[in-house]
Residue, then its C-alpha position, 0 to 999 in steps of 0.5 A: m352394397g351396390r345401391a348404397t354406393a350408387l348414392h350421391q348421383g352427380e358427384k365424383r365419388l371414390v369408394f375404398l374397400e379393404s380387399r380386391r375381391k370385394s372391390e371387384e364385386l362392387s364394381y360389377e354391381l355398380r355397372e349393372l346399376g348403370v353407374e359409370t365405374f372405374l376400378s383400381h387395385s394391385s392385381l390389375a394390369v398397370e395400364e388398366r389402372r392408369r386408364s381408369e385413373r385418367a378416365f376418372a380424372e376427366s369424368r364428373n358423375c362417376v365412381i372409382v372403386a379402389t383398395s389402398t392403391l389410391e390412398l396417396g401418390v396418384d392424381i385423380g383430380d377433384l373429388d366430391r366424396v369419399i365412401q369407405v365400405d366397412s373399416p380401414r385397419t389403421v388410423a393412418s389409412f383413414l387419414q390418407r383417404l379422408g385427405r382425398t376430399g376437401r382440396r377444392s376451394g370452398s369444399e370440406r373434407n368428408m367421408l361416409f362409412l358404409v358398414t356391411e358386416r357386424n364386426q366392422l361397426p365397432l372397428a370403424a367406430a374405434i378408428l374414429l375414436l382414435w382419430e378424435r384422440g389424436f392417435v396415429e400409428p407410428v412408422a416403424p421399420p421391421p425389427q432385425p431384418r437379418h435376411l436382408t443382412a445376408q442379402q447385402l453381404l451376398a450382393v457386395a460379393l456379386q457386385e465387387g467380385s470379392f470383399g475382405a472377410h475382416c473389413w466388410r463393416s466398412w461397407w455399411g458403417d454403423l448401420a443397424l441392419m448389420d448388427d448381426g453381420e458376424e453371425v450371418l457371415q459365418y453361416l454364409q461361409n460355413e454353408e458355402f454361400l460365400a467361398a474363401d480365397g485367403d482373406l477374400l470372400m466371393i460368391g459360392p456354390s450354394a449362392e449359385k444354386n439358390f439365387g443364381r437364376r436369371h443372372f442373380m435376379d432374385l438376389l437383386s430384389s429384396f421382396t417377394v410377391e404372390k405368384q399370380l396367373r397373368v390374365l389376357a384377353g387376346t393380346k390385352e393384359i387385364g390383370f392377375v389372379s391367384p390359381l385358387a380363383l380358377p374354376p375346375e376345368s369341367e366348370r369353366g364354361t359355367k363359372p366365369l371370373v370377374l376382373n376389372g369389374y367385368g365377367w370373363r370366361v376362361l378359355d385356356v390355362d397355360w401353366r408353363r407360361f402361367v397365363v390365362d386366356v379369357h373372353p368377355e362374359p356377360r354373366r357375373g363371375d367370382v375371383r379370389w386371392t390368397s390372404g392370411p389372418i389380419a393382425l390389428s394393433f393393440e391400440l385399435m383393439r383397446a379402442q374397440r373395447d372402449v366402444l363396446l363399453g359405451a364410448t361413441p365417436g363424435v360423428t353423425l350416426s344413422a339411426r340404423a348405426k345407433k341401433a346396431l351399435a346398441g345391439l352389439r353392446e348388449d350381445d358382447q357385454a359378457d366379453v368386456s368389463a369396465n373394471a377388468l379384462v374378462i376370462r371366460d371359463k369353458p369346459a375345454g379351457r379358458e378364454l382370455w378376452t384381452w382386446a390386445g390384437l393378434r400380435a400381442n396375443a401370440t406373444f403372450a401365448a408364447a410367454l405362457g407356454a400353455p397349449v393354445a386352442s385358438m386366438d384372434n385379435e379379441y381373445l386367446a383361448l387356452e386348453g385347460i385352466v391356467s391360473l391367474d398367478d401363471i398369467r401374472r408371472a408370464n415372462v414376455a421379455e424374451a417371448v416370440p410367437a411360434i412360426d410355422r416352418a412353411a412361413v419361414d421358408a417363404l421369407k426371402f433369403s431365409a436359405a442364407l440364414p441359420p434356421g433358428l435365426a431365420a425363424r426368430t427373424l420372422a417371429e419378431r415381426f409378429t411380436d408385440r411385447p408392450g401389448a403382451q406386458q399389458i395383458a400380464a399386468a391387467s386385472w381380470e374378472v373370471l366368469q363361469a357358466e353360472g356367472t362371476v366368481 
């Protein structure tokens, strides 16, 4: 990958990747090849990112490697070329990145895709296919953010000292955020997050216990971030890493970290201060951050299905890309059909190749109520045989995916919501009912080991 992105010497290149870990690996490789390289991602110290952006803006023959941090809002000067390693996850991201080029008079917008993993080729082709069709993801706020309803009620009590139990709506008018305010307010009173003095409500003991640290600082910010260790080289802040990135204490001398594209030997970890002291290390290291399943949209997955059925975006493909795409279509032909969605019967149950995205699959699984063996963006594997009539009769109108209790606990301000309402609040973020409805309404082609029946 490093040699490929070192192409176009003499030009100013911006390389986008989808993960911090891969951006670190690529930056290290490019520097090993003698390429002047800068790096920007969300776990680098702000000053390190700004220093990279300033240096890149002033340089000429160089590369800056970035995640979505450089999609918009940061001035890095004129660019000659954008290189996308693997595929972005949305058309909107693709357009933002493409728009980084072609700003100089006489130049054109351009992007080179470099696909390094098998499953990324049809995904990249699907992004380009949607772009050609004029599709861009709509901007939609998270549905029913009831945890913020609770936060707003508590914040007013903190700000004003108290507020009237029967005139609280005057603070927000008809703002949809407060549609479930009565239910949330009642819970806050019942659980002593709010204490009553006649008709007045004020901060109660449960709010003090859950949110009172550092002068209610937690109550005054409406988002959470992953807990990361601060990495220091002497007094210089390099960035932040997940505790998962640290090698065992016995291996710290042989397994360095990589951060900001350089190797670092871990000298000491202060868990009380959550600080890692490091020293430069000439050997390549490793780093990682926590991540969960990536939910791709219904539209993107259906476009990927179109690609596997033969649709090809009208862009220039290399000979290797054409050969790889043909191979993918041959390998995956049992998972797609031009006339219907495919069900593959297996000894343990049925695989529904929905090509609908993880949210739609999870929503449809909840509507079916059948045991789920596994699911991804492409398919839903069910335990046992679910009939076609069961699939068609699935009622997705009120279906919400099952949510792990630990995920609910991680939702900020969830403690200030009734447990069932907190779970539903989070579940609705992972719900795609229109996509699930299309699964239920689809025509199906059932394949067994012997062939189509």
